[in-house]
C-alpha positions as CSV (number, residue, x, y, z in Angstrom):
1,E,94.5,245.1,160.5
2,E,93.7,248.8,159.8
3,V,93.8,248.4,156.0
4,E,90.9,245.7,156.0
5,R,89.1,247.7,158.8
6,A,88.9,250.5,156.3
7,G,87.3,248.4,153.8
8,L,90.7,248.0,151.5
9,K,92.6,245.2,150.1
10,K,96.1,245.0,151.2
11,S,97.1,244.0,147.5
12,D,95.4,247.3,146.1
13,L,97.3,249.1,148.5
14,A,100.7,247.4,147.8
15,T,100.1,247.8,144.3
16,L,99.5,251.7,144.6
17,I,102.7,252.2,146.7
18,S,104.7,250.2,144.2
19,S,103.4,252.1,141.3
20,V,104.0,255.5,142.9
21,F,107.6,254.8,143.8
22,Q,108.5,252.9,140.6
23,S,106.9,255.9,138.7
24,Q,109.2,258.3,140.7
25,I,112.2,256.2,139.9
26,F,111.7,255.1,136.1
27,Q,109.5,257.9,135.0
28,S,110.3,261.3,136.5
29,G,113.4,260.7,138.1
30,F,112.3,262.8,141.0
31,I,112.3,260.5,144.4
32,H,110.8,261.2,147.9
33,C,113.7,260.1,150.0
34,D,112.2,259.8,153.2
35,P,109.2,257.1,152.6
36,H,108.7,255.9,156.2
37,P,105.1,255.1,157.8
38,A,104.7,258.7,159.1
39,N,105.5,260.1,155.6
40,V,103.4,257.5,153.4
41,L,99.8,257.9,154.5
42,W,96.7,256.3,152.8
43,R,92.9,256.6,153.1
44,P,89.9,254.8,151.1
45,K,88.4,256.8,148.4
46,A,84.8,256.9,147.8
47,N,85.5,254.3,145.1
48,G,86.8,251.8,147.5
49,K,90.5,252.1,146.3
50,P,93.2,253.2,148.3
51,Q,94.6,256.9,147.9
52,L,98.1,257.5,149.0
53,I,99.3,260.9,150.6
54,L,103.0,261.4,150.8
55,V,104.0,264.0,153.4
56,D,107.3,265.9,154.4
57,H,108.7,266.8,151.1
58,G,112.0,268.3,152.6
59,L,114.1,265.4,151.1
60,Y,114.0,264.7,147.5
61,K,116.6,263.3,145.2
62,E,116.8,263.8,141.6
63,I,118.3,261.0,139.5
64,S,119.8,261.3,136.2
65,D,118.6,259.8,133.1
66,D,121.7,257.5,132.7
67,F,121.2,256.2,136.3
68,R,117.3,255.5,135.7
69,L,118.3,253.5,132.5
70,T,121.0,251.5,134.2
71,Y,118.8,250.9,137.0
72,A,115.9,249.5,134.8
73,Q,118.6,247.6,133.1
74,L,119.8,245.9,136.6
75,W,116.2,245.2,137.4
76,K,115.6,243.4,134.0
77,S,118.8,241.5,134.4
78,L,117.6,240.6,137.7
79,L,114.3,239.2,136.6
80,T,116.0,237.3,133.8
81,A,118.7,236.0,135.8
82,D,121.2,237.8,133.5
83,I,124.3,237.4,135.6
84,N,126.3,239.4,133.1
85,G,123.7,242.2,132.7
86,I,123.5,242.1,136.5
87,K,127.3,242.6,136.9
88,K,127.4,245.4,134.1
89,S,124.6,247.4,135.7
90,C,126.2,247.2,139.0
91,G,129.7,248.2,137.9
92,T,128.1,251.1,136.2
93,L,126.0,252.1,139.2
């Protein structure tokens, strides 16, 4: 695998990718909407950790605070198996 040949851990790269996109969704509300493998690049940094490079910035979407809060509530409900919360969040979204 290319990730391992570069001396990186797959788990570190997965954590970084998750962190970047969760930050876009839940914090900034400004989301890169074309994250396919040709647009999400990575490389090793000198400290042995991965660096993420997003390219092709032609398609972004800004989501409202209301959407972000409801989407966060949906995920909370999913993780706690709160069926009523899931239904409420989905109905709102």
